[in-house]
N, C-alpha and C positions, 0 to 999 in steps of 0.2 A: 366619362370612359374609361375606362380603369387605363392607366400608359401601360399596362402590361399586356394589355387587347390589341393593343396598335402597332403596324410596322411601319417601318422607315419605306421613303419611296424605291429605296436604293435593292430592299431586300423583299418586296412586294410582290403578289406573285401574279401574274398576268393572264386574263386581261381584265382591267383593271373597269371600272365602272363611277360615273359622274354622277349621284346621286343630289337632287335637291327637293326639299321639302316645301311646300308655303303653307302656312299656319297662322293661326287669327294673331298671331301678334307677332310674324316675323318672316324671314324667306330665307332658308340655312340650305349648304351646299356643303361638298365633301365629296372626297374620292374615294374607296374601297373597293380592297385586292378580292382577288378569283377568293379567296376561302372567307371573305365577307366581313375583314377587317380592317377598320378606320385607315385611313394612311396617312402618317403626323404632320402639321404642320398644310392640311387644305383644308382646315374648318373656313368658313365665311359666313357671316349672319347679315343680314338687315332689316331693320325695324320697321315695321308699319303698324297700323292702328285701324279697326273699324271705327266708321261712324254711327255714334248712336245714338239716340234720344227715350224720351219716355213712351211715345208712341207704339215702339215696338222696331222702330227704325235700325238696321245691322246693313251697313252696306259698305265699298270701298272701289276706288278708283280701279280698273280693272287695267288702266296704262300704268298707273303708279306700281302696282304688281310686276305689271310688265316688268320697268323700268329698274324695281330692283332683284328681278331672276335677271338681267344682263349685268346687273353690277355682281352680284352672286358669281357668275358664270368668270365675269373677265378676272375676279380676285383669287380662284379657286386652280385657272388654268393659268396662271399667268410664268406660272414656276415652270410649269410642265412641259417635258419634251414634243417634238411636233409627232403630231399621228398616235396618242401615248394612250387616249383612252377609248375604248372598242364601245363601248356603250353607256348613252343618257337616260336618267330614268326619273320621273317628273313625281311627288305626290301633292296634295292639296286638299287644303280645307273643305269638306264633303259637300255637295247637296247645292252648290255654287248655280249661280245665273246670270250669262251677259247675254245683253240683247244688242246683234250686231247688223251694220246694213254696209253694205258695199266693202267689206273688210276690217272696217273699223269699229269699235264701239259704241255704242248712241243710247248707252241706258249704264248704271252703276253694276258693280259685281252686287249681285244680293247674295244674304249668305246663309245659312244656314239656320242664325239667330236673329233672321228678323222676323217677325209675330204680326206685322201688320197684315197678313194673309186670313187672320181668326177667323175675321167672321164672313170671308166666302166661304168657310168647310162645311158649313150647312146648305150651301147652295149644290156644294160639287157632289153631296149625298142624295141629291135630288138627280141628277143625270148617273151615278155608277154606283151599285153596291158592294157597300165597303167590305162587308165579306169575303164576295169572289173576287174583289180588286186584292183584296190581300193576297187572297190565297194564286191569284195570278203574278202581282208585280214582288209577294213579301213585303209591302208597306201597305199603314194603315195613310189615311187620308188626315195632314200635319203640316203646321208652320215648317218646319224641316226640310219640307221634300219641295219638291219644285210643282207639284199641280195647282195645288193652293196659291202658290205665288203668282204661274201665269195667268189665273184668274179674276186673284187681285190687281195685275198691272191690266189685263183687257179690261176693267171695271175701270180703274181711280188713271190710269194713262194710255189710253186708248190709242192716240194719234201715233204714239211711239210704238206700241202693241201693232199696230198695224203695218208700219214703217220698217218693221225687221224682219230684213231676210233670212235671219237663223237663230237660231236659240244654241247657247252652249255654257257649258263648263268655264270657271276661271282658267284649269288647266287645256281646254282645249284652246282659248283665244291663246292662250302663250304660244301654243304648236302653231295657230296661225299667221300670229304676225312675225314670229322667230324664222318658219320652216316654211310656209304657205302650204299647210296641209289641213285637211280635215279628220277627222276620226273620234268616235268615242270611246275609251276603254270600256270595256263589258260591266266592271264593276261599277266605274264611272254612271254609268247608265243605273244599272241597280242603285247606287244610291242616291239617283233622282228620286226613285220611285214612280220611273216609269217606263222598269224595263220587264216583258214579260218573263220571270224568271225556267219555265217549263223552255222555250226555243228560242233563249236569248236575243232576242227582236223588240225592237220597243211595241210597246201595249198598245195593238189599235184601238180597241172601245177608250183609252184614257186618251190617245192623240187628239180622235174624233169630238172627243165629248168636250177639248180644250180649245176647239177651234183650230188647230197647229194646219199650219198647207204643206203638201210634202216639197220635200228636201231644205226645211226647216231646222228636223235635226239629223247629225250627220250620220255615217254608218260606222257601226258596233265590231271592233276591231276585239278579238282576244289578243292575249298576254303573247303570244308566239306569233304576232301579227306587227310587228314596229314598223317607222318609219326608215324605207333604207333608201329613200333619191332626197338627199340632203341639198339644198341651196348651196351653190358653189359660195357665196357671201357669206355664212357659218363658216367655211375652212379657210376662210381668208381673213376673218375678226379673230377667228380661234385655234388656230393651226392644231392643237392636241388635240382637238376635234374630229379631226381631216375625214376620217376613217369611220367615224362616231357612226351606231345607228341609236335613233332615237324611240324609247318605250312608250309607248300613251301614256297621257297621266293618269294616275288612280286617287283613288279617294288616301286620307290619311291613314283613316281604321283599317284600311285593307294592310298598309303598309306595316300599321302599329302591330299589329298582328304577330308579322312574322322576325321583328327583332329581336326578339331573347334566343330567337332558336331552338324552342324549346315546346314547341304547341305541334300536338300530334291529336286524333279522333279522342282522347280521354283527357287531353288540358287545355282548356279554357283561357283565355287571357283576361285577365282583369284589368283597365286603365283607369287611373284618379289621377285628372287632371283638374281642369276651369269644369268639366263634366268631367263625366261616366261612363264605361260599356263595358260590357261582359260580351264575349265574341267564342266562338268554339266552329274550327273549320270541319264541316260534313262531307263525304261522300255521296256524290251524286247529285240529286233535287229531291228533296222533301216533298213527298205526295201531299202534305199539308201541314199547317205550321200553326201552334196555337197563337191568339190571337192578340196574345201581349207582347208578341215576340215580331223582331222582322228577319228575312231570309233574303239576303243577296248573295247573285250567282256571279261568282267570278273569273272561273274560267270553263273548261271546256267539261272537267269532271267535280265541280266543287261547287259549295256555296257556303257563304258563314254567315251564321244560324245566331242568336243573340238579339243582346235590347241596350238600347243607351239610357242613362242618368242623367236629366237636365243641370243638379247642381249637386257640383264636389267639390271642388277648389271654392266656388262661387260663394257655397256654404261655409265652409272655412271661412274666408275673409271677410265674410257680415258676422262671424259668432265671436272672430276675433275683436273686431270694433265693439260689441255690446258686453265682451265679459272682461273683466281684467284680469292680465297674467298674476299668478300664482305670485307670491312673494321675494321667494325665487325661484328658478327657476323655468320652464315653457309650459307653453298650453299643454303640450303632448305628457304630460302630470295629471292632466285631468281626464286621459285616458285610461291610465293604469290602475292596477289595481281589480278588487273584486265591483262584482255589481251592487250597485246604491238602492235600494228601495226608493230613494229620493229622487232619482232620475226619471225624466218625463217621458214620455210616448211622444216623438217629434213624426209627424209628416211633412217633410224636405224641401218642400217643392217652392222652392225663390219665386223659380221662373215659367212654373210650367212641370206638367210632368208629359217624359217620354212613356218609355215598357215601364210599366204591363199596363197600364189603364189610358195610355192616352188622350189627359183629358188638359188641354194646352189652357184651361182658365184656374187649374190648381193651384192653390197658394199652401205655403208652410202652416202648418198648426203644430200648437206647441199643448198637451194634454196632461191632466194630472201633476198641475202644480200644486205644491203647498207651499207650508211657511218656511218650511225647511230645504227647500228648491232654491240653490246656492248657484254661484258662476259654474263651478264644476260638472254640478249634477245637469245644467242646460246642456254644455258642452257638447260633455258624454252621451247623455240621452240624443242632440240634434245628430250626433254619430253615428252612434246605432238605428238611429232613425234609415240613416245613408246606407247602413250594414241590409237594415232590412229593406230597402228598396231593389237591391242588390240580391238579397235570396229570393224573391220575386221572381227577377230574371229567371235565378239558376235552376227554381221547379218549372220552369217552365220549360226550359232549354233542356230538363231529363224528358220531355216527355216526348222530344226529336232524339234526345243522345242521350237515352238510361246510365249508358258506362259512365259517364263522366265522374272523373278521380278525384280534379286536383284540379287548381288554377294558380297561374303565374301574375305575380301583379307586377304594376309600372306606373310609372307617372311620378308627380313633384308631391302631393300628396301624400306618397307611400312615403317618403323618404322625407316628407319635412313632420308627419304622425307617424312614424314607425308603431308605434302603440294601440294602432288603429285597425295592424293588420290581427292583431289575435281577436280581436273583438267579431271584425268581419270571420276570422274562421270559425267561428264558436255560433255566429249568427248561420251561414251560409253553409255549417255541419261540411266544409271539406276544408282538406289541407291547401295552403298557401306559401307559396315559395316567392319568394321578393327580387326581383330582378334590381342588379345595382348600377348597369349601367344606366347611361343619361343618354337621350336621343336617338331613343330606340328605332323610331318611326324612319329615322335615316336611315338607320341600317335597316330595316326591312324590305325597304323600297331597294335600295340595293341588291339585295338577296332576292327579290322577284326575277328580277334583271338578271344574277349570276345562272339562278334558276334554268334560262332560255340559252346563258350564252356560255357558260360553263356548267353542263351538267352534272360532268362527272369529278369535279373539284368538290372532295370535301370541304364543307365547311368549319371554319373556326368555332365554337359554341360562347358565348359570353357566360362568365361565374355567377353562379345562381346564389341567391342566399340560405340561410338554414330553413329548413321546413317548418312552420309553422302552423301544428295539430289543432282542430277545438279542443278547448278548458275545457274538461267533463265535467266541472264543475260549474261550468257558467250555460251547456248548452241545454238544459231544462228548465233554465230559468228565459232566457231566451229565446226558445219556445214559447213561452204560454207572454211574454211581450212581444212578439209576431202574432200570438194570437188576436191581443189589442189593438195592434199595431191595423193589423186589418181589417176587424172589425169598426173602428173608428174611418178609414178610409173607404168602405163601404158606407157608414151613415153619411158620409157628406158628397162621398165622390160617384157611387155605385149608378149606373145608367138604368 
């Protein structure tokens, strides 16, 4: 985050917010002032890692996360004045699941990357009509959501499944242990794949089909319903939080959307890190959504519409491992310059596809290789394939929001490979505006809390980079390649 955008504690505008971000690789925390500026020297990070294996496992100890959150809060507030923080907000990796009995976790925290429930999806389709389910919940049946995971647990770990008296997200678990409160943010319920987006309640048909009992899911809380009755032990341990209210934990994708300060009805946010996503905030609840998208209800008046890309940074890591770097410079050079005819067409699905085909069994395919296909061609063809995956999302988002006019891009890959952004712009045929700030998720989380705490304070906006317009010389060729991309996908994966 640029130093010029930060503010010293002595000059920070109150109220102050403590923002906590629980991501895939660690937990971060920091303080933001009422304008949304990060307060200097308040950033703390504690690392963690998911436990994974070749069979699709992706989990982590809930109490390890809890310990990390406590350490982050300790580190952030140790030098802050008594009663200086007005609100605490938290975001977490989305679609997590923890089974709790008697107030303690009796299962690991299963993450959105766990794919062991793949085989349970066909059986679920026998209980619920997926098309109608998507129109109610805004989500499909997929391993990244909770329903298939619950069915897998009931089938493979029935003793633990039956012993659980509460199912919750990792954010809910942290609040249960720290504050002794229960409640799921509307957005967290939406990202689970179990929220009826029209009335913002747990979807009754889906809950019944999964064999859940009354009371196993928490009440749903809107963003304007924070937790205000906080145990005295919290103020005793952290005097800076003595009068703070705590906002329900939300998904990191929701927080990330607001980190730039530039999201509006015509501006989608593109994130490109380990995974990727394109999101657009829409007014109201769309009556119907295209089959390739998700639609998450986030508050009383808005939904986030978009789609997720399974492999972005993961694909870059794979490419870096199989292609040599240029003799001088970096692989970013492979993405510069005009389109080469020898660039292959690549379906970039290393770990399955989410939007728009939702084929969890999809795998990467490299087509149209010739003797002239070198490392540079493979690298660029693959990253063109990533851009085309975003294009598939853009085309369907425009069915809901035809006035979509631009995207703001952020995430580690956009800074690691800046030459990819002109490719993305030309493929999706929209201007792309880079966001230079880091940790925009942490800031977006704080901004959402400040919308409740300080709605009349004008927010400072992070600086954006120069607008990248579609390259008129590339657009026509990329349209042809996108048609080839679609034909190849249809031949392999069209149901």
